[in-house]
N, C-alpha and C positions, 0 to 999 in steps of 0.2 A: 948622609947616606945611612940607608938602614943595615943593621948587622946580621939580617937573615939571609941566608943563600937565595938565588934566585929560583932554585927548584923548590925549595921549602916555602918560598914566599908564594909560588903560584898555588901550591897545595893548601896553603893556609887561607888564600882569598876564596877558592871554591868551596872549603867547608864552611867558611863563614857565611857566604851567600845562602847555602841551602838551610843554614841554621836560622837566618833571619827571615825567610819567606813566610812563615806563619805569622809573624808580627807584622809584616807589611800588609798581608791580606787582612788581618782585623783592622789594621788602621783603615784601609780603603773602605771597609764595610761601614764603619763607624763615620767616616767623611760623607759618604752617599747617603746614609740615613739623617744625617744632621742638614743636608742640602734640601731634603723634602719635607723636614719638619717646619711648621710656622714658627718662625723666629721671634715674631713680635707677640704672639698670643700665649698666655699663660692663664692658669686657672682663676687667678685673682685680678686679671687686667680689667681695667677701668672701662665701662661700656661707653660707646660713642653716645654723644648728647646733642640735643637740638633745642631750639628755644620756640615757644609760641609766640609768633609775631602778627601784629595786626596790620594788614595791607590790603589793597584791592585783589579780589578773587575773581579770576577770568576763567571760564571753562569753554574751551574751544575744540572742534572736531577738524582735521585736516584733511582732505581728499584732493584727488587729481581727477582732471576731467579734461575735455576739448570743447572748443567753441563751435557753435552751429549757429545758424540764422534762425531766428524766432519766427520770421516769415519766409518760409522756404518752398517755392514751388518745384516739384519733383516732375520733370518730364519723363514720360514711360514710353516704352514701345507697345503701340496698340495693334500691331500687325500679327494677324493668324496665318502662319504659313502651313502648307501641306506638310512640309519636312521639319516642322517644329522650329527649325531656325531662320532667321533673316540676316541677310549680310548687310553691313554698313558700306555705303559706297562714298559718302562725304560727310564731313562733321565740321562744325564752326571751330575755330581755335579756342583753347581755354582763355579765360580772363576777357573775352570780348564782351562789351557792354551791348545788350540787345534791348530793343523795345518790342512791344506786343505786335506779333505778326512777322517778326524777323526770322529769316531761316536759321535753322539749328542742325538737323540731321537730315541726310537723304538714305532711304534703305533701298535694297534691290526689290524691284517690282516686276522682274521679267516672268517670274512663274506665275504671278497673279493675271498678268496681261494676257498670257497663253489660256489661263482659266476663264478669263472674261471673254475670250473668242469662242470657246467652246460653250461657255453658258449662253451667248447670244443666238448660237445655232439651236440649242435646246429650247430657247424662248420663241424662235420662229417656228419650230415644230408644235409645240404647244399651242401657239396662236392658231395654226392651221387646225389642229384638232379641235380647238374652242369654236372656230366658224363653223366646221362640219357638224358639231354637237347642236349648236345653236340652231342651224337650219333643219336639222332632223327634228327637234324639239317644236320648232314653229309648225312643221309638216304635221306632226302628230297632234298638235294642239288644234289645227284646223281640220283634221281628219273627221272628227265627231260632227263638226258643223256641215262639213261637205257631205257626208254621208246621210245625214238627216234630210238636208235639203235638196239632194240630188239622187242618188242611188236608191236610197230607201223609198222616197216619193215615186219614182219611176217603177219600182218594183211592185209597190202597192197598187198604183193606178194599173198597171198590166193586171194583177190578180183580181182587181174589182172587175176591170172589163171583161176578163174570161168568166168571171162568176155571172155577170149579167148576160152575156151570150149563152153561157149554159142554162140559166134560168129560162131564156127565152126559148131556147131549143127544147128545153124539157116541156115547157108549156104547148109548144106547137105539136111535139110528139105525143103529148097526151090527149089532145084535142083529136087529132088524126086517128089515134087508136080508138077514142070513143066513137068517132063517127064510122070508123072501119066496123066496129062491133055491131052498130045499128044496121049498117047495110049488109053485114053477113047475116043478120036474122031475117033480113027481108030478102036475101038472096041475090043482092045485087053484085056483091063480091065473094070470092071463095074463101075459104078458111085459111089458105095459104097466104092470101094477102092480109090476112088479120094478123097471122103470125109474124109477118114481115113488119107491120105496124107496131106490134107488141115489143119486137126486138129492138126497133129504134126509139120506143119509149124508154126501154131498159138501159139503151146506150146513153141516151140524154140524161138519164137520171145518175147514171155513174159519172158522166162528164161533170154534172152539177155538184156531185159530192165531191170530186177531184178538185174543182175550182174553189169550193169552200175550204178543203183542207189545205190547198195552197196558201190561201190567205191566212188561215189559222197559223201554220207553220212560219210564215213570213213575221207575223206579230208576236208570237210566243217563242220562237227558237232563232229564227235567222237574225232578227233585228238586235235582241239581248246579246247573243253570241258575237255579233260583229261589232256591238258597241262596248263589250268586255274586252275584246281583243283591242281595239283602238285604245281603250282606257289604260291597258298594260304597255302598249308601246310608248304611250303618253309618259307613264310613270318611268318607264326604262329610259326613255330620252332625257326626262328631267334629272335622273340621277347621274346619266352621262355628261349632261351639261354642266352639273355641278362639279363633277370630278375633273372635267377639262377647265372649268374656271379656276378651281383650286390648284390644279398642276401648272396652269399657266401664271397664275398669281404667286406660287411659290418659286417659280423660274425667275420672274420679275424680280421678286425680293432678294434671291440669292444673287441676281445680276446686280442689284444697287448695292448689296453688301460687299461684292467684289470690287465694284468701282470705288466703294467708300474705303476698303483696304488699300487700294492702289493710292487714293488720296492720302491716306495717312502714312504712306511711306515718305512723304515730304512732311518733316515735323517742324513747325514754326513755334515761336516763344509765346507763352499764354500770358505773361506778363513781362514787366521790364526787370532787368538785373544783370548781374555779371555771371558769364557762364563758368560753371564748374563741372568738369566731366566726370562721371561715376566710374567706379572700378568695375572690371567684369572678373569673375571668378570661375574659371573652368578649365579642364584639361591640366589639373594639378598646378596651376601658376594663376597669377593675378596681373591684370595689366589695366590700363585706361581705355576709354572708348576711342577707336581709330578706325580708319578705313580699312576694309578686310575683315574686322572682327565680327563674329556671329553673336546675335542677340536672340532673346525669345519675349514672347508676349508678356506684358506688365513689368517688364524689366526696366529699373531706372537707368536712363541714359545722361540726362544732364540735369543739373540742379542749378536753379536760379535764386540764390540767396540774396535778401535784403541786407546789406552790411549797415545800415542805420539801425536795424533792430536785432542785436545779437544777443546769444544767451548761452550758457554753459551747461553741458549735460555731464553729470558725475555718477559715479556708483559707490554707494554707501554700504559698507559691510553690516552683516545682520547684527552684529554686536552693538554697532552704533547707530543704527537706523531708528532705534526707540528714541534718541535724542533729537534728531533732525525733524523739524516741522516746518510747514509753510509760514512765511513772515520773519524768519530769522534772519539777521544781517550777516553779509558774507563780505570778505575783504578777499581779493582776487589778484594774484601776481601771474604774469605771462613770462614763458620763456624768450618770446621774441622782443619783450620790452623790458629788460632788467630795471629794477629800480621803481618801476611804474606800479603802483595799486589801484585798482578799480573797485568802487563799492558795487554790492549787488544784494540781492534778496531772494531767497529760497521761494520759488513759486509753487511747487508741488513735489511730493514724495510718491513713487507708484506703490499701489497696494501690493503687487506681486512680484517675486523676484525675477531677475532677468534669467532667461534660459542659459543653462550651462553646457560648454562644449565637453565632448567626452574626455578630452585631455586637461579639464579645468581642476582647480585646486580643490573643489568640494566645499568652498565657502559661498554661501549664497549672499549676493549683492543685489541691491535695489536702487533703481534709476531716481534720480532727483534732478529737477530742473531749476538752474539758477539764472534770474534775470540780471542783467547788467544794466544798472541804473544810469551810468555815465559812460557814454560810448568813446570811443577813441579811435582817431583815423590810423587807417592800417590795419584793422582787425580782419582776420579772414577766417572762414570756417576751417575747422581741422586743427587751429593752434592749441598747443598744450598749455594748461592753466593750473597752477596750485591754489586751492580755495581753502580759506579758514572761516569755517562756520561758528559764529558766537553762539553759543548755547546759554550762556549765563554770564552776567557781570554784578558783582557786589563791590561798592565801593570801599568800604573799611570793615573788615572781618578778620576775626582771630582764626589763625591758621596754624597747621602743623603737617609734617609730611604724612603721607598716607600710611607708611610703615611704622609710624610711631603710635598708631592707635590699634589696640587689641580688642578683638571681638570675642566675648564670652557669654554665650546664649544671646539673649535680647538686650544686652548691655555692653557698653564699650568703655575701655579703660585705657589711661596713660600711665607709664611708669615713671617714677620719681626715684632718685637717690640722693638722701641727704644725711651726711656724716656717716656714710657706709650703710645705712639703713634704707632698705628698699621699701617702696609703699605703692600700692595700685590705687589710682584716683579715678573715680568714674567721671565719664564725660558725656556730655550730649553733642552729637555731631550733626552738621549740616550736610549740604551738598559737597561732592568731592569733584576733582576734574583728573583722576587717576595719578596724581603727583602729590596734591595737597587737598586736605579736607578742612571744612570749616568746623570750628568748635564753638558750639553755643553757651555751653556753661561747663564749669568743672575745672578750667584753667584760667589764668590771668596773663596779661600781656607781659612777655619777658620770661616767664616759667621755663625752666629748663627740664627736659624730660627725656628719656631713652629713646634714641633714635630707631633701633630695632627691637620693638616690645615683643614680637613673637619669638626671638631668640631667647630672651631673658624672662620669658612667661612663668617659668618654674621656681623663680625666685621669690615671687609672692604669693600670697594666700588669695585664691579667687573662689566665689561662690560655685557649689557644686552645679552642673549641668543637668537639666532634666533629660530623660530619654528622647522627648520629643525634638529637644533643640538640637542645633547642628553642633558637631563635635569638631574640635580642633581651633585654630587660631585663624580668624578672618580679618580681612581689612575692612576700612570703613565702608560705608555705604556709598555708591556711586550714584545716587539718586539726584539727577539735576534740577528737580523742581525746587524752587525757594519756598521758604517758609513763610507764614503770614507776616512775620516782623521784617521780613526783608524782601525787597521787590527785585526784579532782573531788567536790565536795561533791553 
């Protein structure tokens, strides 16, 4: 037992605790700082090393894509509706094997049938107008002939006869007047009788002049005026006939179009294939083609892919699209068939990037098409595929990790440490695959070099860079093109 009294023992414990508090605080700070300091790194620590190894060099690009048919028939809605939408009444089940001419989709044609009935009424009305216009034109076309051979001839004969009678009466009246004047001189008749015969002669002369005037008016005024009026009516009836024909032909054309639209409401398969129903995107949701759904003109309703000819559609990022070109071999793995690899070949790479959605990542991507050289039973459009595109393959090349190469200006260096002495050795680099780079000269197989050259670049003397040269430490070139001394498979 302790010899200190209990009261004094308690007082002694409190004072001792307060006295040791600064000591424990300093100890805690030191422990915390030691926990965050790198324990294995010291200023004189040895750098991590790696070896230059001669082995096959493979440069590959991995992308994801989905399968589609290389021979793919898209069946679209060809119906133009007044309300822009057309409702689906019936659709063939997905996965059905169809032959050319087999039924696929039935669309609602009730609105078109009502429009067809209205159009038939318009066609009947335009046909009646066309018949009336044609009859009126034929009447006007015959009016000139009928006038020349009928009315005009009768009027001219009447005028000529009136002129002949007037000339005869004028001749008789003149003879009577001459005789009367002789008889008056001889005293046989009175002057009053001579005056009456003179009046008859003047009346006969005036009637002769009127007959001549009527014949002249018929030839110079009445006939041309009547012919001009007939010609105007003929031209008017001709224009009316052309308008009636155009209106009727337009109505008939529209009637045929409506009938064609009704016929298109029943969609049949253009080629043989297995039915794949398309997706509809509207009203903030997506669903497959189904009865009751609304579709619009030119929208894809059914796809008929040919499973015997499949291909993969992939999107290559802009940073890698320069490496991918037509003719490169491809190895393909499908999520639906684990462990199975399919050979393929890049067919084409599109020249322009794909349109980006407003919520996209901002990275441009280019579409590439890969042909599957050896098909597999059970392949379906839309399957996810992992593709490895072989950019370049070299059989026996000296290689080092990319971070072991230090770029200084237009030259490349690798760092070596021998007996504590640092050395920068100039090397000539070849193609790179983002992890390893080919060394053409400057190193031998098995040489040990510093792994992280950029970290230890200040421990060696390197030539000064020009102002035009790029500053800083750069990794080796990623140029995938083989040098003349080595070919790519």
